[in-house]
C-alpha beads as a LAMMPS data file, in Angstrom:
LAMMPS data file: protein, C-alpha beads

381 atoms
380 bonds

1 atom types
1 bond types

-500.0 500.0 xlo xhi
-500.0 500.0 ylo yhi
-500.0 500.0 zlo zhi

Masses

1 110.0

Atoms # bond

1 1 1 -40.456 -262.936 -231.571
2 1 1 -37.730 -265.329 -230.493
3 1 1 -33.985 -264.713 -230.791
4 1 1 -31.009 -267.001 -230.213
5 1 1 -28.159 -264.927 -228.748
6 1 1 -24.664 -266.272 -229.509
7 1 1 -21.222 -264.709 -229.874
8 1 1 -17.497 -265.386 -230.096
9 1 1 -17.627 -268.249 -232.557
10 1 1 -13.898 -267.762 -233.333
11 1 1 -14.124 -269.991 -236.391
12 1 1 -10.599 -271.188 -237.204
13 1 1 -9.257 -271.095 -233.656
14 1 1 -6.967 -273.853 -232.396
15 1 1 -6.240 -275.169 -228.906
16 1 1 -2.499 -275.327 -228.249
17 1 1 -1.947 -276.085 -231.930
18 1 1 -4.808 -278.574 -232.253
19 1 1 -7.301 -277.750 -235.005
20 1 1 -10.878 -277.248 -233.766
21 1 1 -12.711 -276.727 -237.055
22 1 1 -14.499 -280.085 -236.981
23 1 1 -15.697 -279.479 -233.417
24 1 1 -16.700 -275.907 -234.251
25 1 1 -18.778 -276.993 -237.213
26 1 1 -20.468 -279.681 -235.131
27 1 1 -21.504 -277.232 -232.387
28 1 1 -22.331 -274.251 -234.606
29 1 1 -24.126 -276.388 -237.176
30 1 1 -26.074 -277.895 -234.287
31 1 1 -27.551 -274.460 -233.601
32 1 1 -29.798 -275.197 -236.579
33 1 1 -31.439 -277.946 -234.511
34 1 1 -32.086 -275.411 -231.724
35 1 1 -33.625 -273.070 -234.318
36 1 1 -35.968 -275.791 -235.528
37 1 1 -36.827 -277.251 -232.103
38 1 1 -37.365 -273.900 -230.355
39 1 1 -38.955 -271.932 -233.179
40 1 1 -36.185 -269.328 -233.330
41 1 1 -36.851 -266.403 -235.663
42 1 1 -33.436 -264.693 -235.611
43 1 1 -29.935 -265.867 -234.664
44 1 1 -27.673 -263.139 -233.266
45 1 1 -23.857 -263.365 -233.453
46 1 1 -22.304 -260.568 -231.388
47 1 1 -18.787 -260.389 -232.795
48 1 1 -15.626 -262.472 -233.200
49 1 1 -17.167 -264.572 -235.940
50 1 1 -13.673 -265.591 -237.053
51 1 1 -10.588 -265.933 -234.884
52 1 1 -8.384 -263.798 -237.106
53 1 1 -8.672 -260.892 -239.492
54 1 1 -7.675 -263.052 -242.470
55 1 1 -9.359 -266.428 -241.935
56 1 1 -8.258 -269.560 -243.706
57 1 1 -10.173 -270.961 -246.657
58 1 1 -11.285 -273.875 -244.473
59 1 1 -12.646 -271.473 -241.843
60 1 1 -14.661 -269.509 -244.405
61 1 1 -16.050 -272.770 -245.771
62 1 1 -17.212 -273.787 -242.276
63 1 1 -18.938 -270.440 -241.765
64 1 1 -20.646 -270.773 -245.151
65 1 1 -22.023 -274.201 -244.278
66 1 1 -23.150 -273.110 -240.786
67 1 1 -25.005 -270.039 -242.078
68 1 1 -26.632 -272.147 -244.798
69 1 1 -27.893 -274.618 -242.182
70 1 1 -29.282 -271.836 -239.988
71 1 1 -31.175 -270.315 -242.904
72 1 1 -32.471 -273.713 -243.994
73 1 1 -33.769 -274.251 -240.454
74 1 1 -35.861 -271.102 -240.819
75 1 1 -33.988 -268.370 -238.940
76 1 1 -32.637 -265.074 -240.212
77 1 1 -29.117 -264.182 -239.003
78 1 1 -27.704 -260.869 -237.800
79 1 1 -23.963 -260.784 -237.175
80 1 1 -21.362 -258.158 -236.398
81 1 1 -17.545 -258.182 -236.356
82 1 1 -15.570 -258.314 -233.123
83 1 1 -12.020 -257.275 -232.331
84 1 1 -10.673 -260.506 -233.879
85 1 1 -12.442 -259.929 -237.198
86 1 1 -11.657 -257.684 -240.118
87 1 1 -14.842 -255.647 -240.414
88 1 1 -14.205 -254.874 -244.082
89 1 1 -13.639 -258.511 -245.014
90 1 1 -16.570 -259.778 -242.968
91 1 1 -18.781 -257.133 -244.562
92 1 1 -17.975 -258.206 -248.115
93 1 1 -21.150 -258.816 -250.158
94 1 1 -23.305 -257.843 -247.166
95 1 1 -25.928 -256.407 -249.512
96 1 1 -26.275 -259.690 -251.372
97 1 1 -26.274 -261.693 -248.135
98 1 1 -29.079 -259.552 -246.733
99 1 1 -31.295 -260.649 -249.614
100 1 1 -30.839 -264.232 -248.439
101 1 1 -31.604 -263.382 -244.796
102 1 1 -28.040 -263.055 -243.438
103 1 1 -27.547 -259.483 -242.256
104 1 1 -23.963 -258.323 -241.642
105 1 1 -23.586 -255.009 -239.827
106 1 1 -19.886 -254.231 -240.212
107 1 1 -19.523 -250.467 -240.649
108 1 1 -19.768 -247.684 -238.096
109 1 1 -22.084 -245.455 -240.196
110 1 1 -24.677 -248.287 -240.101
111 1 1 -25.039 -248.331 -236.303
112 1 1 -28.374 -246.494 -236.460
113 1 1 -29.702 -248.478 -239.433
114 1 1 -31.566 -251.415 -237.912
115 1 1 -32.519 -254.703 -239.457
116 1 1 -36.305 -254.688 -239.149
117 1 1 -38.358 -257.798 -238.386
118 1 1 -42.119 -258.041 -237.992
119 1 1 -44.307 -260.296 -235.864
120 1 1 -47.941 -260.175 -234.727
121 1 1 -47.111 -257.327 -232.326
122 1 1 -45.419 -255.075 -234.850
123 1 1 -41.791 -254.265 -235.643
124 1 1 -38.566 -255.230 -233.886
125 1 1 -35.464 -253.183 -234.719
126 1 1 -32.131 -255.016 -234.410
127 1 1 -29.109 -252.711 -234.299
128 1 1 -25.725 -254.300 -234.968
129 1 1 -22.796 -252.373 -233.485
130 1 1 -19.470 -253.618 -234.878
131 1 1 -16.477 -253.592 -232.554
132 1 1 -15.622 -249.897 -232.287
133 1 1 -11.878 -249.231 -232.180
134 1 1 -11.840 -245.873 -230.337
135 1 1 -9.102 -244.141 -232.356
136 1 1 -10.925 -244.943 -235.604
137 1 1 -14.568 -244.892 -234.542
138 1 1 -14.411 -241.511 -232.797
139 1 1 -13.686 -239.842 -236.150
140 1 1 -16.399 -241.837 -237.913
141 1 1 -18.860 -240.829 -235.198
142 1 1 -17.814 -237.172 -235.252
143 1 1 -16.353 -237.071 -231.726
144 1 1 -13.956 -234.176 -231.154
145 1 1 -12.740 -235.599 -227.822
146 1 1 -12.747 -238.928 -226.050
147 1 1 -10.735 -241.971 -227.060
148 1 1 -12.245 -244.662 -224.886
149 1 1 -14.636 -247.505 -225.525
150 1 1 -17.188 -245.797 -223.343
151 1 1 -17.113 -242.598 -225.394
152 1 1 -17.524 -244.269 -228.797
153 1 1 -20.194 -246.707 -227.598
154 1 1 -22.081 -243.839 -225.958
155 1 1 -22.018 -241.934 -229.254
156 1 1 -23.178 -245.037 -231.154
157 1 1 -25.996 -245.689 -228.677
158 1 1 -27.068 -242.036 -228.857
159 1 1 -27.601 -242.596 -232.580
160 1 1 -29.521 -245.799 -231.887
161 1 1 -31.793 -244.071 -229.372
162 1 1 -32.357 -241.172 -231.778
163 1 1 -33.452 -243.595 -234.495
164 1 1 -35.715 -245.454 -232.067
165 1 1 -37.361 -242.185 -231.056
166 1 1 -38.678 -241.944 -234.600
167 1 1 -40.154 -245.448 -234.407
168 1 1 -42.778 -245.258 -231.669
169 1 1 -43.858 -248.632 -230.336
170 1 1 -40.931 -250.469 -231.944
171 1 1 -39.181 -253.023 -229.752
172 1 1 -35.387 -253.128 -229.933
173 1 1 -32.339 -255.354 -229.697
174 1 1 -28.686 -254.228 -229.787
175 1 1 -25.627 -256.371 -230.562
176 1 1 -22.339 -255.046 -229.173
177 1 1 -18.825 -256.369 -228.694
178 1 1 -17.240 -254.801 -225.606
179 1 1 -15.989 -255.313 -222.045
180 1 1 -18.945 -254.126 -219.981
181 1 1 -18.517 -253.438 -216.273
182 1 1 -19.453 -256.382 -214.069
183 1 1 -18.380 -259.006 -216.589
184 1 1 -16.034 -261.832 -215.545
185 1 1 -13.115 -262.498 -217.882
186 1 1 -11.513 -265.777 -218.965
187 1 1 -7.923 -266.264 -220.140
188 1 1 -8.889 -266.816 -223.781
189 1 1 -10.079 -263.298 -224.664
190 1 1 -7.832 -260.816 -226.417
191 1 1 -7.377 -257.622 -224.394
192 1 1 -9.189 -254.640 -225.894
193 1 1 -7.815 -252.088 -223.443
194 1 1 -6.913 -248.737 -225.019
195 1 1 -4.844 -246.388 -222.920
196 1 1 -5.939 -248.237 -219.791
197 1 1 -9.596 -247.498 -220.540
198 1 1 -11.617 -250.495 -221.696
199 1 1 -14.533 -250.863 -219.274
200 1 1 -17.931 -249.684 -220.441
201 1 1 -20.761 -249.161 -217.917
202 1 1 -23.935 -251.113 -218.635
203 1 1 -25.895 -247.868 -218.424
204 1 1 -24.517 -246.959 -221.878
205 1 1 -27.097 -249.387 -223.289
206 1 1 -30.136 -247.905 -221.551
207 1 1 -33.245 -247.513 -223.648
208 1 1 -33.409 -250.834 -225.505
209 1 1 -35.242 -254.043 -224.701
210 1 1 -32.320 -256.481 -224.956
211 1 1 -28.539 -256.140 -225.323
212 1 1 -26.721 -259.140 -226.839
213 1 1 -23.085 -258.785 -225.796
214 1 1 -19.984 -260.490 -227.126
215 1 1 -16.293 -260.554 -226.125
216 1 1 -16.286 -262.355 -222.753
217 1 1 -16.270 -266.126 -223.103
218 1 1 -18.262 -267.005 -219.976
219 1 1 -22.067 -266.819 -220.234
220 1 1 -23.257 -264.240 -217.723
221 1 1 -26.058 -261.824 -216.958
222 1 1 -25.219 -258.224 -216.052
223 1 1 -28.946 -257.532 -215.758
224 1 1 -32.071 -259.284 -217.053
225 1 1 -31.749 -257.405 -220.360
226 1 1 -27.920 -257.137 -220.685
227 1 1 -26.133 -260.473 -221.145
228 1 1 -23.079 -262.233 -222.522
229 1 1 -23.775 -265.529 -224.251
230 1 1 -20.127 -266.614 -224.023
231 1 1 -18.255 -268.650 -226.621
232 1 1 -19.869 -271.865 -227.920
233 1 1 -16.691 -273.871 -227.227
234 1 1 -14.007 -273.626 -224.551
235 1 1 -10.884 -272.049 -226.013
236 1 1 -8.524 -272.303 -223.026
237 1 1 -8.010 -274.610 -220.070
238 1 1 -9.091 -271.750 -217.842
239 1 1 -12.591 -272.567 -219.131
240 1 1 -12.391 -276.257 -218.161
241 1 1 -15.618 -277.270 -216.471
242 1 1 -17.564 -274.221 -217.693
243 1 1 -20.876 -275.072 -219.277
244 1 1 -21.392 -273.526 -222.722
245 1 1 -24.736 -272.156 -223.830
246 1 1 -26.718 -269.684 -225.892
247 1 1 -29.600 -267.494 -224.724
248 1 1 -33.175 -267.875 -226.016
249 1 1 -34.683 -264.380 -225.873
250 1 1 -38.422 -263.759 -226.221
251 1 1 -39.990 -260.390 -226.966
252 1 1 -43.741 -259.881 -226.559
253 1 1 -45.925 -256.863 -227.308
254 1 1 -44.362 -254.777 -224.521
255 1 1 -40.697 -255.758 -224.773
256 1 1 -38.562 -258.395 -223.072
257 1 1 -40.762 -261.332 -222.053
258 1 1 -38.153 -263.846 -220.937
259 1 1 -34.666 -265.279 -221.383
260 1 1 -33.694 -268.935 -221.107
261 1 1 -30.346 -270.707 -221.369
262 1 1 -29.885 -273.397 -224.020
263 1 1 -26.983 -275.732 -223.140
264 1 1 -24.555 -276.492 -225.965
265 1 1 -22.704 -279.793 -226.359
266 1 1 -18.983 -280.175 -225.731
267 1 1 -17.499 -282.364 -228.502
268 1 1 -14.458 -282.961 -226.317
269 1 1 -14.150 -281.872 -222.696
270 1 1 -11.148 -280.017 -221.274
271 1 1 -9.455 -281.543 -218.232
272 1 1 -6.535 -280.436 -216.067
273 1 1 -4.437 -283.138 -214.376
274 1 1 -1.723 -282.684 -211.760
275 1 1 0.645 -285.313 -210.405
276 1 1 3.782 -287.396 -211.016
277 1 1 4.072 -289.040 -214.428
278 1 1 3.854 -292.657 -213.205
279 1 1 0.644 -291.958 -211.300
280 1 1 -0.989 -290.247 -214.273
281 1 1 -0.102 -293.180 -216.503
282 1 1 -1.392 -295.916 -214.180
283 1 1 -4.115 -294.548 -211.899
284 1 1 -7.502 -296.022 -212.955
285 1 1 -9.207 -292.877 -211.632
286 1 1 -8.218 -291.091 -214.852
287 1 1 -9.834 -293.656 -217.169
288 1 1 -12.835 -291.421 -217.728
289 1 1 -10.803 -288.520 -219.122
290 1 1 -8.556 -290.403 -221.535
291 1 1 -10.372 -288.971 -224.577
292 1 1 -10.523 -285.396 -223.244
293 1 1 -8.307 -282.512 -224.229
294 1 1 -5.807 -282.700 -221.379
295 1 1 -3.444 -280.198 -219.785
296 1 1 -0.935 -281.753 -217.394
297 1 1 1.106 -280.259 -214.554
298 1 1 3.857 -282.724 -213.694
299 1 1 5.094 -282.770 -210.110
300 1 1 8.047 -285.164 -210.547
301 1 1 11.127 -283.807 -208.708
302 1 1 13.184 -284.436 -211.872
303 1 1 11.816 -283.582 -215.314
304 1 1 10.956 -286.881 -217.043
305 1 1 12.429 -287.626 -220.453
306 1 1 10.007 -286.952 -223.328
307 1 1 6.943 -286.756 -221.048
308 1 1 4.515 -285.491 -223.701
309 1 1 5.007 -288.517 -225.936
310 1 1 4.655 -290.793 -222.923
311 1 1 1.474 -289.093 -221.735
312 1 1 -0.087 -289.215 -225.188
313 1 1 0.118 -292.999 -225.102
314 1 1 -2.689 -292.870 -222.522
315 1 1 -4.149 -289.417 -223.221
316 1 1 -3.937 -289.053 -227.026
317 1 1 -5.376 -285.513 -226.851
318 1 1 -2.935 -284.189 -224.292
319 1 1 -2.044 -280.794 -225.782
320 1 1 -0.347 -278.905 -222.968
321 1 1 2.322 -279.787 -220.433
322 1 1 3.929 -277.900 -217.555
323 1 1 6.568 -279.178 -215.153
324 1 1 6.177 -277.787 -211.631
325 1 1 8.428 -280.186 -209.691
326 1 1 10.908 -279.115 -207.031
327 1 1 13.580 -278.681 -209.692
328 1 1 11.473 -276.179 -211.625
329 1 1 12.589 -273.210 -209.572
330 1 1 12.620 -269.729 -211.028
331 1 1 16.042 -268.188 -211.654
332 1 1 15.858 -264.475 -210.928
333 1 1 19.263 -263.674 -212.452
334 1 1 19.532 -261.859 -215.744
335 1 1 20.885 -263.618 -218.839
336 1 1 24.150 -261.679 -218.531
337 1 1 24.508 -262.642 -214.872
338 1 1 23.972 -266.314 -215.644
339 1 1 26.746 -266.292 -218.274
340 1 1 29.294 -264.122 -216.520
341 1 1 32.648 -265.905 -215.931
342 1 1 31.446 -269.285 -217.209
343 1 1 32.985 -271.485 -219.856
344 1 1 30.887 -272.951 -222.663
345 1 1 30.846 -276.299 -220.880
346 1 1 29.672 -274.715 -217.629
347 1 1 26.881 -272.920 -219.486
348 1 1 25.793 -276.179 -221.132
349 1 1 25.884 -278.030 -217.803
350 1 1 23.815 -275.308 -216.127
351 1 1 21.295 -275.389 -218.970
352 1 1 20.797 -279.153 -218.612
353 1 1 20.426 -278.745 -214.855
354 1 1 17.888 -275.943 -215.273
355 1 1 15.766 -277.801 -217.824
356 1 1 15.872 -281.228 -216.215
357 1 1 16.170 -280.353 -212.538
358 1 1 19.140 -282.738 -212.202
359 1 1 22.824 -282.151 -212.868
360 1 1 24.406 -284.101 -215.756
361 1 1 26.294 -287.262 -214.862
362 1 1 30.046 -287.524 -215.523
363 1 1 29.345 -289.409 -218.746
364 1 1 26.922 -286.696 -219.869
365 1 1 29.498 -283.998 -219.050
366 1 1 32.026 -285.832 -221.173
367 1 1 29.573 -286.067 -224.080
368 1 1 28.813 -282.338 -223.785
369 1 1 32.529 -281.576 -223.847
370 1 1 33.084 -283.663 -226.977
371 1 1 30.180 -281.932 -228.730
372 1 1 31.560 -278.504 -227.867
373 1 1 35.042 -279.445 -229.089
374 1 1 33.569 -280.772 -232.353
375 1 1 31.832 -277.394 -232.776
376 1 1 35.152 -275.612 -232.290
377 1 1 34.278 -274.238 -228.864
378 1 1 36.590 -273.906 -225.860
379 1 1 35.593 -276.351 -223.179
380 1 1 37.751 -274.991 -220.354
381 1 1 37.823 -276.499 -216.927

Bonds

1 1 1 2
2 1 2 3
3 1 3 4
4 1 4 5
5 1 5 6
6 1 6 7
7 1 7 8
8 1 8 9
9 1 9 10
10 1 10 11
11 1 11 12
12 1 12 13
13 1 13 14
14 1 14 15
15 1 15 16
16 1 16 17
17 1 17 18
18 1 18 19
19 1 19 20
20 1 20 21
21 1 21 22
22 1 22 23
23 1 23 24
24 1 24 25
25 1 25 26
26 1 26 27
27 1 27 28
28 1 28 29
29 1 29 30
30 1 30 31
31 1 31 32
32 1 32 33
33 1 33 34
34 1 34 35
35 1 35 36
36 1 36 37
37 1 37 38
38 1 38 39
39 1 39 40
40 1 40 41
41 1 41 42
42 1 42 43
43 1 43 44
44 1 44 45
45 1 45 46
46 1 46 47
47 1 47 48
48 1 48 49
49 1 49 50
50 1 50 51
51 1 51 52
52 1 52 53
53 1 53 54
54 1 54 55
55 1 55 56
56 1 56 57
57 1 57 58
58 1 58 59
59 1 59 60
60 1 60 61
61 1 61 62
62 1 62 63
63 1 63 64
64 1 64 65
65 1 65 66
66 1 66 67
67 1 67 68
68 1 68 69
69 1 69 70
70 1 70 71
71 1 71 72
72 1 72 73
73 1 73 74
74 1 74 75
75 1 75 76
76 1 76 77
77 1 77 78
78 1 78 79
79 1 79 80
80 1 80 81
81 1 81 82
82 1 82 83
83 1 83 84
84 1 84 85
85 1 85 86
86 1 86 87
87 1 87 88
88 1 88 89
89 1 89 90
90 1 90 91
91 1 91 92
92 1 92 93
93 1 93 94
94 1 94 95
95 1 95 96
96 1 96 97
97 1 97 98
98 1 98 99
99 1 99 100
100 1 100 101
101 1 101 102
102 1 102 103
103 1 103 104
104 1 104 105
105 1 105 106
106 1 106 107
107 1 107 108
108 1 108 109
109 1 109 110
110 1 110 111
111 1 111 112
112 1 112 113
113 1 113 114
114 1 114 115
115 1 115 116
116 1 116 117
117 1 117 118
118 1 118 119
119 1 119 120
120 1 120 121
121 1 121 122
122 1 122 123
123 1 123 124
124 1 124 125
125 1 125 126
126 1 126 127
127 1 127 128
128 1 128 129
129 1 129 130
130 1 130 131
131 1 131 132
132 1 132 133
133 1 133 134
134 1 134 135
135 1 135 136
136 1 136 137
137 1 137 138
138 1 138 139
139 1 139 140
140 1 140 141
141 1 141 142
142 1 142 143
143 1 143 144
144 1 144 145
145 1 145 146
146 1 146 147
147 1 147 148
148 1 148 149
149 1 149 150
150 1 150 151
151 1 151 152
152 1 152 153
153 1 153 154
154 1 154 155
155 1 155 156
156 1 156 157
157 1 157 158
158 1 158 159
159 1 159 160
160 1 160 161
161 1 161 162
162 1 162 163
163 1 163 164
164 1 164 165
165 1 165 166
166 1 166 167
167 1 167 168
168 1 168 169
169 1 169 170
170 1 170 171
171 1 171 172
172 1 172 173
173 1 173 174
174 1 174 175
175 1 175 176
176 1 176 177
177 1 177 178
178 1 178 179
179 1 179 180
180 1 180 181
181 1 181 182
182 1 182 183
183 1 183 184
184 1 184 185
185 1 185 186
186 1 186 187
187 1 187 188
188 1 188 189
189 1 189 190
190 1 190 191
191 1 191 192
192 1 192 193
193 1 193 194
194 1 194 195
195 1 195 196
196 1 196 197
197 1 197 198
198 1 198 199
199 1 199 200
200 1 200 201
201 1 201 202
202 1 202 203
203 1 203 204
204 1 204 205
205 1 205 206
206 1 206 207
207 1 207 208
208 1 208 209
209 1 209 210
210 1 210 211
211 1 211 212
212 1 212 213
213 1 213 214
214 1 214 215
215 1 215 216
216 1 216 217
217 1 217 218
218 1 218 219
219 1 219 220
220 1 220 221
221 1 221 222
222 1 222 223
223 1 223 224
224 1 224 225
225 1 225 226
226 1 226 227
227 1 227 228
228 1 228 229
229 1 229 230
230 1 230 231
231 1 231 232
232 1 232 233
233 1 233 234
234 1 234 235
235 1 235 236
236 1 236 237
237 1 237 238
238 1 238 239
239 1 239 240
240 1 240 241
241 1 241 242
242 1 242 243
243 1 243 244
244 1 244 245
245 1 245 246
246 1 246 247
247 1 247 248
248 1 248 249
249 1 249 250
250 1 250 251
251 1 251 252
252 1 252 253
253 1 253 254
254 1 254 255
255 1 255 256
256 1 256 257
257 1 257 258
258 1 258 259
259 1 259 260
260 1 260 261
261 1 261 262
262 1 262 263
263 1 263 264
264 1 264 265
265 1 265 266
266 1 266 267
267 1 267 268
268 1 268 269
269 1 269 270
270 1 270 271
271 1 271 272
272 1 272 273
273 1 273 274
274 1 274 275
275 1 275 276
276 1 276 277
277 1 277 278
278 1 278 279
279 1 279 280
280 1 280 281
281 1 281 282
282 1 282 283
283 1 283 284
284 1 284 285
285 1 285 286
286 1 286 287
287 1 287 288
288 1 288 289
289 1 289 290
290 1 290 291
291 1 291 292
292 1 292 293
293 1 293 294
294 1 294 295
295 1 295 296
296 1 296 297
297 1 297 298
298 1 298 299
299 1 299 300
300 1 300 301
301 1 301 302
302 1 302 303
303 1 303 304
304 1 304 305
305 1 305 306
306 1 306 307
307 1 307 308
308 1 308 309
309 1 309 310
310 1 310 311
311 1 311 312
312 1 312 313
313 1 313 314
314 1 314 315
315 1 315 316
316 1 316 317
317 1 317 318
318 1 318 319
319 1 319 320
320 1 320 321
321 1 321 322
322 1 322 323
323 1 323 324
324 1 324 325
325 1 325 326
326 1 326 327
327 1 327 328
328 1 328 329
329 1 329 330
330 1 330 331
331 1 331 332
332 1 332 333
333 1 333 334
334 1 334 335
335 1 335 336
336 1 336 337
337 1 337 338
338 1 338 339
339 1 339 340
340 1 340 341
341 1 341 342
342 1 342 343
343 1 343 344
344 1 344 345
345 1 345 346
346 1 346 347
347 1 347 348
348 1 348 349
349 1 349 350
350 1 350 351
351 1 351 352
352 1 352 353
353 1 353 354
354 1 354 355
355 1 355 356
356 1 356 357
357 1 357 358
358 1 358 359
359 1 359 360
360 1 360 361
361 1 361 362
362 1 362 363
363 1 363 364
364 1 364 365
365 1 365 366
366 1 366 367
367 1 367 368
368 1 368 369
369 1 369 370
370 1 370 371
371 1 371 372
372 1 372 373
373 1 373 374
374 1 374 375
375 1 375 376
376 1 376 377
377 1 377 378
378 1 378 379
379 1 379 380
380 1 380 381
């Protein structure tokens, strides 16, 4: 039996205010081509299906179309909520969806109720563990003590192993959304630390043939049978240059037979540029990244006027800008210390100097003074 392991779709997410729904639908809908070309039987989505607990109508429409394409391509789907999702909302109509081949495992009491698939070698049990919030899940799992991710996932996996014990010869797959020890983080994941305890040892998942993890956005292997697929798109500039993929997982008569990466397309690459504004606008070396999502770190000694608008003339998808020139020095004084003993005009002058890296000219000081007087403020010396 062949599975396609994905996670962290984050449908509805934006990149520095730029809508990504079109790109998300292109990549996620394209998974249907992988299903058809590779003969995938089941698509796994290990949490963070949506980017927020209450997704927009447009986001739900995208998910509907993507799931429809996957089913039309011939694959069943098993998905679970992550820490970004509302488990109750994602689980709505799960019974009806299961009839159509889309299996949503969104409640803690269901952790030991597998979705069963059959091939020529017998049954495969797929257990979907929703994201387990320790303070809530420990009561649902009957734990008297322990409020860590490790404790609730251990209790959930104990139930999984107990169910498997009653299914001799059945191969098994587990979906889980957690921060498992050995994983490498990106800067686009939401912290799931509770009381300083968020790491879960991989040994918690012993006893199953394959563990499809979600939460970390970089694809990575913690062991041959415990893996993160990563997110299908890059959701922060910290992921610039990272290849995105899904895992093709094959089970034979004895268990895990092999795992292979399937590269996913990048509708628009992410690029970081550093340098003075004039160089970025004129250097032919940057011609190849003009259509990328661009994050710029400007090194001009004085903050340029309206640099974002200027940059977007060449890089229309520039979405992030940071000025790191010599004038961009950190001011360690408190707000009260910066205002103490200063007139309104002095505060305004210092603000301009801080933002621009250059003191106002005499004409600019005069204009600031007039504006303050018109607002009924005392200009002072």
